[in-house]
C-alpha positions as CSV (number, residue, x, y, z in Angstrom):
1,M,30.9,-7.1,61.2
2,A,32.4,-3.7,60.8
3,S,35.2,-2.7,58.4
4,K,38.4,-4.6,59.3
5,E,42.0,-4.5,58.1
6,N,43.0,-7.9,56.8
7,G,46.6,-9.4,56.9
8,N,47.5,-7.5,53.8
9,G,46.8,-4.2,55.2
10,E,43.6,-3.6,53.2
11,S,40.3,-2.5,54.8
12,I,37.2,-4.5,53.9
13,D,33.7,-3.8,54.9
14,W,32.6,-7.2,56.0
15,A,29.1,-5.9,56.8
16,G,28.4,-5.4,53.1
17,W,27.4,-7.7,50.3
18,I,30.3,-9.0,48.2
19,P,29.7,-10.4,44.7
20,V,30.3,-14.2,44.4
21,F,31.7,-15.5,41.1
22,P,31.3,-19.3,41.0
23,L,33.8,-21.0,38.7
24,P,34.8,-24.6,37.9
25,N,38.4,-25.6,38.5
26,V,39.4,-22.2,39.9
27,V,40.6,-21.5,43.4
28,L,41.9,-18.0,44.3
29,M,44.6,-17.9,47.0
30,P,45.6,-14.8,48.9
31,R,48.1,-12.7,47.0
32,Q,47.6,-14.8,43.9
33,I,46.9,-12.9,40.6
34,L,44.2,-14.4,38.5
35,P,43.4,-13.2,34.9
36,L,39.7,-13.4,34.1
37,H,37.7,-12.9,31.0
38,V,34.0,-12.1,31.6
39,F,31.5,-12.6,28.9
40,E,28.2,-13.7,30.4
41,P,25.7,-10.8,30.8
42,R,25.2,-11.5,34.5
43,Y,28.9,-11.4,35.3
44,R,29.3,-8.4,33.1
45,A,26.8,-6.7,35.5
46,M,28.7,-8.1,38.5
47,T,32.0,-6.6,37.2
48,R,30.4,-3.2,36.5
49,H,29.0,-3.0,40.0
50,A,32.3,-4.2,41.5
51,L,34.2,-1.5,39.6
52,A,31.8,1.1,40.7
53,G,32.2,0.1,44.3
54,N,35.1,-1.5,46.3
55,R,36.3,-3.6,43.4
56,L,35.9,-6.8,45.5
57,I,34.8,-10.2,44.1
58,A,34.8,-13.6,45.8
59,I,35.8,-16.6,43.8
60,S,33.9,-19.7,44.8
61,L,34.7,-23.2,43.5
62,L,31.7,-25.0,42.0
63,R,31.0,-28.4,43.6
64,S,30.7,-31.6,41.7
65,G,27.3,-32.0,39.9
66,Y,26.9,-28.2,39.3
67,E,26.3,-28.6,35.6
68,P,22.5,-28.7,35.5
69,F,22.4,-25.6,37.7
70,Y,25.2,-23.6,36.2
71,H,22.9,-21.0,34.6
72,T,20.9,-20.5,37.8
73,L,21.7,-18.9,41.1
74,D,21.5,-22.3,42.9
75,A,24.6,-24.1,41.5
76,P,26.3,-25.8,44.5
77,I,29.5,-24.1,45.6
78,H,32.1,-24.5,48.3
79,P,31.5,-22.1,51.2
80,T,35.1,-21.2,51.7
81,V,36.0,-18.6,49.0
82,G,39.0,-16.5,48.0
83,V,38.3,-12.8,48.1
84,G,40.1,-10.7,45.5
85,R,40.3,-7.1,44.4
86,I,40.4,-6.0,40.8
87,M,43.8,-4.6,40.1
88,K,43.5,-3.7,36.4
89,E,40.6,-3.9,34.0
90,E,39.8,-3.6,30.3
91,R,36.3,-3.1,29.0
92,L,35.9,-4.4,25.4
93,P,33.6,-2.6,22.9
94,D,31.0,-5.4,23.1
95,G,30.7,-5.1,26.9
96,R,33.0,-8.0,27.9
97,Y,35.7,-7.5,30.4
98,N,39.3,-8.6,30.9
99,F,40.7,-8.0,34.4
100,L,43.3,-9.1,36.9
101,L,42.0,-10.1,40.3
102,Q,44.5,-10.3,43.2
103,G,43.6,-12.5,46.1
104,V,43.3,-10.5,49.4
105,T,42.1,-13.1,51.9
106,R,40.2,-16.3,52.5
107,A,36.6,-16.1,53.9
108,V,33.5,-18.2,54.6
109,I,30.0,-17.5,53.2
110,N,27.6,-16.6,56.1
111,A,24.6,-15.6,54.0
112,E,23.6,-15.3,50.4
113,D,21.6,-12.8,48.4
114,K,20.0,-13.9,45.2
115,T,17.8,-11.0,44.4
116,L,20.1,-9.7,41.6
117,E,21.2,-11.5,38.4
118,Y,24.3,-12.7,40.1
119,R,25.0,-14.0,43.6
120,R,26.2,-11.9,46.6
121,A,27.2,-12.9,50.0
122,K,28.0,-11.8,53.5
123,L,31.4,-13.2,54.3
124,K,33.3,-13.9,57.5
125,P,37.1,-13.5,57.1
126,M,39.3,-16.5,58.0
127,D,42.3,-15.1,60.0
128,A,45.6,-17.0,59.7
129,E,46.3,-18.8,63.0
130,F,49.6,-17.8,64.7
131,V,52.7,-19.8,64.1
132,A,55.7,-19.6,66.5
133,P,58.8,-17.9,65.0
134,E,61.0,-20.9,65.5
135,V,58.4,-23.1,63.6
136,E,58.2,-20.6,60.8
137,C,62.0,-20.5,60.5
138,A,62.2,-24.3,60.3
139,Y,59.6,-24.5,57.6
140,R,61.1,-21.6,55.6
141,S,64.5,-23.4,55.7
142,N,62.9,-26.7,54.6
143,L,61.0,-25.0,51.7
144,R,64.2,-23.3,50.6
145,R,66.1,-26.6,50.7
146,L,63.4,-28.4,48.6
147,L,63.3,-25.6,46.1
148,T,67.0,-25.1,45.7
149,E,68.3,-28.7,45.6
150,P,67.9,-31.2,42.8
151,P,65.6,-32.0,41.2
152,L,63.5,-28.8,41.7
153,E,66.2,-26.2,41.4
154,H,65.7,-25.7,37.6
155,L,61.9,-25.3,38.0
156,T,62.5,-22.8,40.9
157,R,64.8,-20.7,38.7
158,Q,62.2,-20.7,35.9
159,A,59.4,-19.7,38.2
160,N,61.6,-17.2,40.2
161,W,60.1,-18.7,43.4
162,L,63.1,-17.8,45.6
163,S,62.5,-14.1,45.1
164,L,59.2,-14.5,47.1
165,F,61.2,-15.4,50.3
166,D,62.8,-12.0,50.3
167,C,59.6,-10.0,49.6
168,P,59.3,-7.7,52.7
169,D,55.5,-7.3,52.4
170,L,54.8,-11.0,52.0
171,S,53.9,-12.8,55.2
172,F,54.7,-16.4,55.8
173,S,51.1,-17.3,55.3
174,D,51.0,-15.4,52.0
175,L,54.3,-17.0,50.9
176,L,52.7,-20.4,51.4
177,D,49.6,-19.5,49.5
178,V,51.4,-18.1,46.5
179,L,53.6,-21.2,46.2
180,A,50.7,-23.5,46.7
181,S,48.7,-21.8,43.9
182,A,51.5,-22.9,41.5
183,A,52.7,-26.2,43.0
184,L,49.5,-28.0,44.1
185,P,48.6,-30.4,41.4
186,C,44.7,-30.2,41.3
187,T,41.8,-28.0,42.1
188,A,40.6,-30.2,44.9
189,E,43.9,-29.9,46.8
190,K,44.0,-26.2,46.3
191,Q,40.5,-25.9,47.8
192,L,41.6,-27.9,50.8
193,F,44.6,-25.6,51.2
194,L,42.3,-22.5,51.0
195,E,40.1,-24.0,53.7
196,E,43.0,-24.5,56.1
197,P,43.5,-21.5,58.5
198,R,46.5,-23.1,60.4
199,V,49.6,-21.8,58.8
200,A,51.8,-24.6,60.2
201,K,49.5,-27.2,58.7
202,R,49.6,-25.5,55.3
203,A,53.4,-25.4,55.5
204,Q,53.5,-29.1,56.3
205,R,51.2,-29.9,53.3
206,L,53.2,-27.7,50.9
207,C,56.5,-29.4,51.9
208,A,54.9,-32.8,51.3
209,T,53.6,-31.7,47.9
210,L,57.1,-30.4,46.9
211,E,58.7,-33.7,47.9
212,V,56.2,-35.6,45.7
213,L,56.8,-33.2,42.9
214,G,60.5,-33.7,43.2
215,E,60.1,-37.5,43.0
216,Q,57.9,-37.1,39.9
217,V,60.5,-34.8,38.2
218,Q,63.2,-37.5,39.0
219,I,61.1,-40.1,37.2
220,V,60.6,-38.0,34.2
221,Q,64.3,-37.1,34.0
222,A,65.3,-40.8,34.4
223,K,63.1,-41.7,31.5
224,A,64.5,-38.9,29.3
225,C,68.0,-40.0,30.0
226,R,67.4,-43.7,29.3
227,P,69.4,-44.8,26.2
228,R,67.4,-45.9,23.2
229,A,67.8,-49.5,22.0
230,W,69.9,-49.9,18.9
231,P,69.2,-51.0,16.3
232,P,65.5,-50.0,16.7
233,D,62.8,-52.7,16.1
234,S,62.0,-53.1,12.5
235,C,58.5,-52.2,11.2
236,S,56.6,-53.1,8.0
237,N,54.4,-50.9,5.9
């Protein structure tokens, strides 16, 4: 596949090999910013090569049971990956790296190359499926309502989530992905979200997640406001 512009306006050469960074408990969504610290020699080499080229790295989630194979090139991974571009990097004196990786798009592994000390892959981009304007408008309104009404309004202010709705260069698909990266409760759910190309389906899933989150916040708040019994139970030393 030739070079193609993705939904974020960036051109990616999908015909080339892209480094794959398998990690446990990490899923990279489009537009999410992920801080990484790289210390293993093979991934230092991966980072050097990425910085010398197009700065792209694909983050793949390791599958259950990966532990015996972690230090090999055969650890089982999920084939749907988050492709990111290194935004800012710092090379430490001992060769380790700190860098910020911003998600660009979601993609699926078509083929792997294991001839180097780290894995590379040929990837196929997953384009977001079209959502009708009236459907997008309805979901945007529902998301705003969930985030601005009790009990999530305080969390929304702390995380500054409402500012994302007014960001002109953030598509509806990107908005969902950035919110999901923060709101989804576990890695497995984030991976399922990454694998979903249907924007409306992702919106539906995110709304359901926020409703559950709101119920959980209400339970915590109710427990915190419950008056303590007085006098307290006596205890003996």
